[in-house]
N, C-alpha and C positions, 0 to 999 in steps of 0.2 A: 504493499499500500504506499509505504513511504517513498518508493522509487517511482511509483505512478505519479505522486505528487510533485516529485522534483522534475518530472518531465514537462510540466505546465508552468506557464509564468503566472504570476498573480493576476495580471490582466485577463488571461484567457479564462482562469477560474473565475473571475468576477462576471465576465461575459457570459460564461455557461450558467451561472447562477441567475444572471438578469434574463437570460433567454428562457430558462425554466419557470421563473417567476411569471414571465409575460405569457407563456402557454397556460400555466395554471390560472392565471387572471382571466383568460378568455374562455376557459373551460367550465369554471365555478359556476358563473351566472347562469349558463346553460343547463347545468345540473339541478340548480335551484328552481329553474322554471319548469323543468321536466318533473319534479318532485311536486311542485304546486299543481301542475296539470294532472298529475297522477291522483293526487288527493281530491281535486275537484270531481274527477271522474268516478272514483270511490264513492264519493257522496251521492252524486247523480244516480248511480247505480242502485245504492242503498234506497234511496226515495222510490226509484222504480220498482224494486222488489216489494215495497210496501203497498204501492199503488196495484201491482199485478194481485198481490194476495186480497186486496179490498175488492177488486173486480171478481175474482174467483169466488169470494164468498157470497157476493150478491148474486152471482150466477147460479150458485149452488143453493143457496137459501131463499132467493127472491125477496131479500129484505136487507135493509142497511145494518151492518154489524155495529157493534158498540166497540169503543176504543179498546176495551179489555178483550172482547171476542176477537178482534183483529189482530191484537198481539199474540193472543193463545195460539193462532194458526202459524206462527213463525218461530224458529228456533232462535234463542238468544235476544228476543225482544221483550221489553217491558212496557206495558201500559202506563201512562201518567196523564194528569190533566194536560190537555192541549196537544196530545200526540203520542206517539210511541218513541221509546228510546231504543236506539241502535248503536252498535259499536263498530266504528271504522278505523282500522289500523291502531287499535289500542285506545282511541278517544271515543268518548260518548257523545252523540247527537241526538237531537229530537226532530224526528219526521213529523211536521205539524199535521194535524188532522181537523176538519171543519164540520160543523154540523149540517151545512147546506152544500148543495151542488155546485155552487159559484165560489167556494173557496173563501167566503168573507166572514163567516161566524166562526170562530174557533170553538172547539170542544173545551167544557170547563171540568168535565168530569170523566172518569174512564167508563161511567155507564152511559155517556151520550153517543148516540147514534152518529156514525160517521157517514156523510154524504160526499165527501171530498177529501182526498190526500193531498197535501203540498209537497213541496221539495224542501230539502234541507237547505237552511240559510247559512253559508260559510263566513 
């Protein structure tokens, strides 16, 4: 290792470190953006799973499920006032539920009927 370092001048070592620093500086923002996009996609998919379960329950039972009934149909989901709690990448998020089909009246109780499922607000 000492022989290798003796073969390079101090200026060459500094230029090498600067070059590696420049490459790292250009790659890191791209990696952060990719991680953010991945998180957003995971949140969107989780909301979609809840919406699909809601539609399936309506098709099977021909009536609107309660927040608790909706949560009971999915693994790892908990009912709470205002929506269902899901875990995405170790973090917990609420998928909002609404009493009407226009998604304007939030559910206030786990016993409220769910007319519409919203998307996770990130």
